[in-house]
Structure formats: structure tokens, C-alpha cells
N, C-alpha and C positions, 0 to 999 in steps of 0.2 A: 328700872322699867318693869322687870319681871315681877317684882314684889307688888307694884301698883296694879298691874294687870291681874295678878292673883287675887288681890283684895277686891277688885271690882267684879271679878268673874265668879266669886263664890255665890252659892245659891242663897245664902243668907246675907247678901251684900247690903240689903236694906237696914240691917242691924249693925253693920260695921261702923265702928267709931269714925265718923267723918273727920274728926280732928287728926286722927292717925293718918288718914288718906291725904289730907291737906299737908300735914307735916312731911310725909314721905315725898310728896310731889314737890314741896318747897325745897327740900334738900336736893332733889333731882334737878330742879330748875337752876338752882344756884350753881351746881356742878357743871351743868351744860353751858350756862351763861359764862362762867369763868373760863371754860375751855374755848368757847367761841371768841372771847375777847383776846385770847392769846394766839389765835389761829387764823391768820389772813392767808388767802390763796398764794401759793408760790408760782414761780414762772412756768414750771412744768404743768401745773394744773390749768393755768390760764391758756397756755398754748394747746393743751389737750382739748379743752372744751371749745375753744375758738375753731379748731380743726373739725371737731365733731359737728358743730352747728353749720359751718360752711359746707362741709361735705354733704350733710343732710339736705341743706337748701339746694345744692346743685343736683343732687340725685332726684329730687322731686321735679325738677324741670328738665332732667336729662332725657326723658322719654319723648320729648317733643320733636316732631319731624318738620317743624316749621322752617321755612326758608325766608331769609330776610333779603330785601333788595336795597342796596346802599348806593348813594350818589344820586345825581340829578340826570334827567333825560335831556340831552343837549339837542340843539337845533339840527345837528348833523344826524340825529336819529340813533346815536350811540346808546346802547342798552345799559341799564344800571347793573352793577356788579351784584351777583347773588352769593349769599353765604349761609351755611347751615346755622340755625340758632344754637345748636349744641356746642359749636366752637366759636360762637360770636362773643364779642366784648360786651354786648348787651346783656347776655345771660349772666356773665360774671358780675357786671355792675348791679344787676337786679338782686343777685344773691348776696352781694356785699352790703347792700343797702340796709342799714340798721341791724347788721348781723350781731353786733355786740349787745343790742337790746334784748336779743333772745336769751342771753345769759341771765337776765332778770327773772326768767321763768323757773330758775333753779331754786331749791331750798337747801338748807343745811340739815343733813341727817347726821347729827353728832354721834349717833350710836355706831356709825360705820367708820372703818379705818381709811386713812390716806385720802386720795382724791375721790373715793367712793362716797365721801360725806356730802358731795355735791350731786344732787339729782333732782329731776322734776318730780312733782307730786309731794304730798304732805309727809313729813317725817313721823316716825313712831311717837316721838315726844309730843308733837303738836296734835296728832290724832287723839292721843290719850287725854291731853289737856282739854281739847274741845269736847270730848265725851264727858269729862267731868262737869264742864259748864252746862251741857245739855241735861245732865242728871241733877242740876240745881246746886252744884258745889261752887262756892265763890272762889275764883282763882285770880290772883292779882299778880300780873307780870309787869306792872308799872306803865302800861299803855292800854288804850281802849281796845275792846275786842275786835272792832272793825279794822284795826291796824295790824292784827296778828299775821295776816298774809302778805304784808308789805315786804319787799326785799330786805334781807338782813344786811348788816354792815359788811359781812364777808362777801356776799353776792354782789353788792354795790361796788365793792373794791375790785372784784373780779371784772366787772364791766369796764371800769376805768382802765385797768391794766390791759384788757382786751383791746380797747380803742388805741392805746399807746402802741401795743405790739403790732396791731394791724397796720398802723401808719408807718412804723419802722420797717416792717417786712413786706410792704405792699408789692414791691418788685419781685420778691421771691414767690409770692402767691400768684402773681401774673405769669411768671415763668412756668410754675407748675401747671396752671390752667391751660396755657397755650401749647405746652410742649411735653408735659409729663402726667397727664390725667390718669394714665394706667397705674400710677403709683398712689398709695394712700397719702393724703395730705398730711396726716399725723406724722408719718415717717419722713416725708420730703421736707416739711417745714420745721417740725419740732426736733426730731432726732438729728437731722442733717444740717440745720441752720441755727436754730434758736438755742438749743440746750447743749451743755457739755455732757459727756458720757456719764459723769457722776450725778447729773441732775435729771436723768431720764426714768427714774424709778416709777413714777406715776403712770407712765405710758403702758406699762405691763399690767396695771391693776384692772381687773375686770369684775363686774358685779355678777355674783353667782346666786343671788337671792338670799333671803334670810335663812341662814343655816340652822338656826334654832327651830324655826317653824318647820323646815324640811325634816329635821330630826324627829320632831314630835309627830309629824304626819307619817313618817316611816314607821315609828313605833306603834302608832295607832293602826296602821295597815297590817303590821306584823301581828298585833294583838287580835285584830279581827280575823285574820287567816287562821290563827291558832284556835280561836273560839269556834270557827266554822269546822275545823278538822275534828275538834272534840265532839261537836254536835253530830257530825257525820259518823264518827266511830260509835257514838251512843245509839244512833239509829240502826246501825248494823247489828248491835247486840240485841 
């Protein structure tokens, strides 16, 4: 990826041999495709992103102070039972509705390790590929351009596993919701119920950004500070 970006970012990129660019990208695509074919989501990753999405859906509705009235008003004048929306079954049902469909919003970022390969937004590979197309380079991935953003085999498989896992552990999720919301769902469901200790490695993985880009930015900042110091010293002389 760095080689392709280097070729495209050169000032004389218009004179770059496009055959070399296409060949470089072809090798890259073949490598990425082969890796993706051998890499379907494991149970830890499925549980992790199921928990992330459900927790997020619930947090978005958690600020509501709405009060629901349940039951019917009888002839005797008995008032209907009131319950806070925050702890209601309605809120959980709404959050669970098509929760695994949200997994289809993820893309495969093959350049990242472990579970971090699954994230929303375009991957570096696809971004570079689309930039090539916009520059007029012919890129053949074996499918029409309009289908490039369709869910990958990996992501589609994760959705299926998500639905199976949710059905299997529905009672555990309900127990957490009604009795243990103070705990992270990721811990209560994945670490305590779904996964063995030896299967929990992905839970600890956290995205810290593109370290290469951060390193380059830090170097540029350091270089700028050094130039400013030299300019300041020269001015004093």
C-alpha cells in the first residue's frame, strides 16, 4: 500500500508508468483477496461487535425520560401501570430489532490486525482503488464498480453468526438488560457467557489509529519545530 501511495503522490505522477501502478495494485489485490478468503470472523469477533452495536443502540435511547403506561383502564377506574422507558421491555425490543443488520455497515480493513480489520468506513485499500478509477486507471476486480461497496463475504458471514448467537443467548441479554446494565455488555455476555478464556483475545484489541500516519505527522511536526528554531536563531544573529 505504501508503494502505491508513493507512486501516486509523486509530483511527476502524470509520467509514472501506469502499467507499473496497475501491476503493483494487482499484486496487492491478489494478496488481500487471498487473505480475506481464508479469514472468516471468529466467535470472539462476532460477540464483540454484537455487543458494541447493541450497547450503542441502547445508549442512544438511554437519555429518554419517557414514561410508558401499560395495561388497560378497567371499568373500576383502576389506573394503568407506569414504567420508565429506560427499563422497559419496549426499549430492548426496539434496540434488538435488526441489530445484526447493522453489522453490514462494516467493511474489511485487511491492513489492520485481528478484530480491528472490521470497522465502518472505507478501507485504505478500497480508498486507493477508487482514487485510481477516478484518475482514469482501469481496475478490474471481477465485479462492477457499483458493487464495490456491497458487504463482503466476511461481513455477511458475521451477520449470520450474529443472528445465531443472539438467538442462542437471548435470555442472557435480557438478564443483563433488566438486572445488570451497570456492567458492560461485552464483559457480561462475551467474557462471562459466550467465550472461553482462551477465546477472549479480541476483546482487548482497541483501535489506536493509523500508527504510520501518526508517526509521519509527528516527524513533520518535529521537523517544523526545528526549522522554526533555526529561523529564530538566525533572526537573533
